NUMIVO-693334 format. One record per atom (N, C-alpha, C): z, x negated, y. Coordinates in pm, whole numbers, padded with zeros to 5 digits, always signed. Each point is the difference from the previous one (the first is absolute). Example, Ala and Ser with C-alpha at 12.3 -4.5 7.8 and 13.67 -1.06 7.14 Angstrom:
2
+00780-01319-00569 +00000+00089+00119 +00000-00090+00120 -00072+00035+00105 +00006-00082+00119 +00073+00077+00109 
//
This chain:
144
+03207-03727-00861 +00076+00091-00010 +00126+00003-00082 +00111+00031-00016 +00094+00049-00020 +00007+00063-00115 +00066+00078-00128 -00018+00049-00080 +00058+00156+00073 +00077+00011+00075 +00036+00093+00107 -00028+00053+00063 -00100-00072+00086 -00112+00078+00072 -00150+00049-00088 +00013-00036-00139 -00081+00083-00061 +00018+00158-00048 +00110+00017+00018 +00015+00138-00059 -00017+00094+00144 +00025-00062+00140 +00006+00096+00169 -00152-00011-00048 -00078-00132-00002 -00131-00017-00013 -00094+00130-00085 +00073+00003-00137 -00111+00132-00038 +00134+00150+00047 +00117+00004+00070 -00010+00108+00034 -00055+00032+00137 -00064-00114+00065 -00094+00035+00123 -00139+00049-00012 -00051-00028-00106 -00124+00050-00044 -00011+00044-00080 +00101+00068-00084 -00015+00120-00065 +00000+00112+00071 +00115-00027+00173 -00010+00145+00052 -00083-00018+00094 -00062-00107+00064 -00181+00006+00076 -00099+00058-00063 +00003-00029-00161 -00095+00069-00059 -00017+00161-00018 +00192+00020-00030 +00000+00133-00004 -00014+00073+00142 +00035-00038+00087 -00042+00029+00182 -00134+00015-00014 -00098-00049-00047 -00154+00023+00012 -00023+00086-00096 +00045+00053-00132 -00087+00108-00074 -00034+00088+00077 +00143+00076+00091 -00051+00150+00058 -00167-00060+00041 -00016-00074+00089 -00115-00007+00073 -00093-00039-00059 +00017-00073-00128 -00147+00007-00102 +00011+00125-00072 +00083+00071-00022 -00013+00130-00068 -00110+00085+00124 +00031+00031+00104 -00043+00057+00119 -00122-00056-00014 -00047-00101-00004 -00130-00063+00050 -00079+00028-00132 +00095+00026-00124 -00142+00064-00094 -00008+00138-00035 +00070+00057+00059 -00024+00105+00076 -00070+00089+00077 -00067-00074+00050 -00110-00011+00111 -00143+00005-00068 -00115+00038+00117 -00098-00038-00063 -00108+00004+00110 -00114-00089-00026 -00087-00028+00124 -00151+00116-00030 -00002+00019+00122 -00097+00112-00004 -00074-00037+00151 -00138-00021-00008 -00110-00024+00063 -00088+00095+00050 +00022+00055+00130 -00102+00086+00065 -00085-00042+00070 -00129+00098-00046 -00128-00018+00112 -00046+00079+00057 +00000+00015+00113 -00032+00108+00097 -00179-00012+00006 -00068+00111-00074 -00150+00003+00058 -00039+00067+00036 -00082-00053+00110 -00111+00118+00085 -00119+00000-00124 -00015+00123-00029 -00153+00010-00073 -00052+00111+00057 -00142-00002-00074 -00081+00081+00119 -00172-00018-00083 -00088+00089+00037 -00147-00024-00061 -00090-00043+00181 +00084-00031+00047 -00081-00056+00103 -00001-00173-00022 -00084-00081-00023 -00034-00140-00047 +00039-00022-00124 -00064-00142-00056 +00067-00015-00138 +00071-00186+00020 +00112+00010+00110 +00049-00102-00019 +00144+00027-00091 +00025-00148-00070 +00129+00059-00102 +00097-00142-00004 +00108+00011+00048 +00038-00103+00077 +00076-00049-00199 +00013-00121-00016 +00019-00069-00108 +00148+00076-00073 +00086-00012+00096 +00167+00090-00084 -00065+00136-00045 -00091+00074+00015 -00038+00113-00061 -00083+00054-00065 -00097-00122-00077 -00117+00013-00098 +00016+00021-00085 +00150+00004-00036 +00045+00096-00132 +00007+00149+00043 +00028+00051+00134 +00001+00089-00016 -00112+00075+00026 -00106-00082+00090 -00168+00058+00014 -00040+00029-00151 +00002-00145-00111 -00038+00069-00115 +00085+00113-00088 +00090+00045+00037 +00068+00089-00044 -00054+00142+00036 -00004+00017+00078 -00050+00093+00085 -00118+00033-00043 -00143-00104+00012 -00095+00005-00011 -00002+00086-00168 +00091-00126-00056 -00003+00057-00214 +00025+00154+00001 +00102+00069+00101 +00024+00137-00026 -00085+00077+00111 -00135-00016+00043 -00026+00078+00085 +00046+00015+00122 +00073-00062+00074 -00004+00007+00094 -00103-00014+00143 -00048+00040+00053 -00102-00055+00116 +00036-00105+00126 +00138-00040+00041 +00018-00072+00035 -00063-00157+00022 -00072-00020+00122 -00064-00154-00037 +00086-00144+00064 +00071+00054+00129 +00023-00125+00085 +00212+00004+00008 +00003-00071-00049 +00185-00058-00101 +00054-00133+00129 +00064+00078+00104 +00078-00086+00111 +00079+00000-00038 +00135-00173+00011 +00121+00030+00006 +00020+00017+00108 +00118+00069+00021 +00062+00037+00164 +00156-00076-00005 +00074-00022-00159 +00132-00062+00008 +00004-00006-00129 +00070-00113-00037 +00080-00048-00134 +00163-00041+00039 +00095+00108-00054 +00129+00013-00059 +00027-00081-00081 +00089-00085-00016 +00044-00040-00123 +00214+00049+00041 -00026+00077-00098 +00137+00100-00041 +00115-00007-00079 +00141-00044-00012 +00073-00095-00088 +00091+00136-00008 +00023+00095-00085 +00087+00111-00005 +00088+00017-00095 +00113+00022+00025 +00097+00040-00157 -00016+00182-00007 +00073+00029-00089 -00020+00128-00004 +00115+00089+00082 -00106+00082+00055 +00075+00080+00108 -00083-00063+00174 -00023-00112-00034 -00047-00050+00153 -00174+00071+00049 -00026-00014+00092 -00139+00077+00062 -00020-00116+00141 -00135-00030-00059 -00077-00082+00134 -00047+00058+00082 -00060-00004+00093 -00112+00052+00093 -00145-00089+00035 -00044+00069-00025 -00160-00064-00023 -00089+00094+00140 -00049-00092+00103 -00070+00048+00101 -00177+00059-00052 +00035+00100+00060 -00154+00045-00064 -00078-00004+00139 -00157+00036-00018 -00069+00038+00166 +00047+00116+00011 +00047+00114-00084 -00010+00142+00020 +00161+00030+00004 +00092-00085+00004 +00135+00030-00038 +00108-00174-00095 +00081+00119-00034 +00085-00133-00091 +00002+00068-00144 -00027-00083-00104 +00032+00050-00108 +00140-00084-00041 +00133+00077-00085 +00110-00011-00033 +00009-00051-00159 +00014-00118-00026 -00032-00025-00157 +00154-00050-00052 +00031+00141-00095 +00144-00044-00086 -00070-00015-00138 +00141-00161-00008 +00037+00003-00144 +00087+00075-00055 -00038+00094-00092 +00103+00136-00038 +00027-00070-00123 -00025-00082-00072 +00076-00028-00093 -00056-00135-00125 +00112-00064-00056 -00102-00094-00093 +00048+00052-00158 -00076-00015-00064 +00058+00052-00182 -00110-00094-00032 +00078-00098-00078 -00104-00140-00094 -00098-00085+00100 -00049+00060-00036 -00155-00069+00077 -00078+00087+00087 +00032+00111+00031 -00058+00108+00039 +00107+00048+00178 -00044+00014+00059 -00004-00018+00158 -00037+00170+00025 +00089+00079+00026 -00053+00117+00077 +00019-00037+00195 -00156+00035+00033 +00018+00054+00118 -00029+00062+00085 +00033+00012+00068 -00029+00176+00130 -00058-00069+00130 -00153+00039+00052 -00059-00004+00057 -00038+00099+00112 +00054+00023+00126 +00013+00095+00071 -00087-00035+00083 -00144+00042+00031 -00115-00047+00135 -00003+00166+00078 -00056-00027+00099 -00040+00119+00092 -00077+00100-00091 +00053+00088-00036 -00133+00138-00093 +00096-00013-00121 +00028-00066-00079 +00004-00064-00109 +00145-00074-00098 +00054+00047-00091 +00104-00098-00061 -00011+00022-00169 -00039-00135-00035 -00012-00007-00106 +00151-00102-00117 -00001+00014-00119 +00095-00072-00045 -00054-00066-00097 -00031-00123-00050 -00023-00079-00100 +00046-00084-00090 -00028+00050-00106 +00070-00104-00094 -00062-00162-00039 +00052-00123+00082 -00024-00123-00024 -00010-00110-00039 -00095-00030-00146 +00023-00109-00036 +00028-00152+00041 +00017-00106-00028 -00043-00164+00097 -00130+00013-00057 -00095-00013+00051 -00179-00040+00082 -00023+00138+00030 +00059+00129+00000 -00108+00100+00028 -00011-00001+00148 -00102+00129+00017 -00031+00009+00135 -00030+00155+00014 +00017+00036+00108 -00034+00164+00031 -00028+00004+00132 -00091+00106+00013 -00046+00026+00094 +00015+00102+00049 +00030+00076+00173 +00068+00134+00066 -00107+00032+00091 -00008+00093+00000 -00130+00050+00124 +00129+00018+00095 +00014-00053+00135 +00089-00019+00129 -00044+00107+00076 -00069+00069+00002 -00056+00123+00088 -00170-00098+00061 -00043+00074+00146 -00077-00007+00022 -00007-00119+00140 -00117-00005+00077 +00047-00120+00099 -00138-00024+00035 -00044+00014+00107 -00156-00067+00081 -00070+00100-00148 -00099-00072+00036 -00109+00114-00101 -00003-00057-00143 +00103-00039-00035 +00040-00017-00184 +00150+00014-00067 +00067-00076-00031 +00162+00038-00038 +00034-00147-00036 +00094+00036-00013 +00147-00105-00032 +00034+00027-00105 -00037-00158-00075 +00031+00021-00169 +00163-00121-00010 +00097-00021-00048 +00123-00046-00023 -00065-00069-00161 -00004-00137-00061 +00047-00042-00073 +00083-00040-00037 +00058+00004-00116 +00152-00020-00026 -00014-00075-00113 +00081-00167+00002 -00025-00043-00101 +00166-00074-00076 +00001+00025-00080 +00160-00052-00083 -00109-00118-00089 
//
């Protein structure tokens, strides 16, 4: 390559890198939430593997549910202000990323009969009662 071609190559690389920066910044402004939809009841003792932690937490906190069945699992990649929909056996839950501040994300979950706002750090998990269904209840496990 000639000396006269090098500045042009550098300019092209600089422009290409500069054009990528906005998309990188937007990607950093997103967070991924795992949403597990669980049907829980006192009928039976089946516990799906993905819900073992939920079953243990419920038992430790004195909740009498013994059956934990995974209905659906969704992965939502959201930027602040974006909403993802999760289908439930009894309707739809809307999961909205309200904002990200440092390592914490503020998340709003609206499901049939309730709305909750959660502060979530990476690795955290929250359970939300999403209403009655059949002989039990629907719960969401939201993981960040």
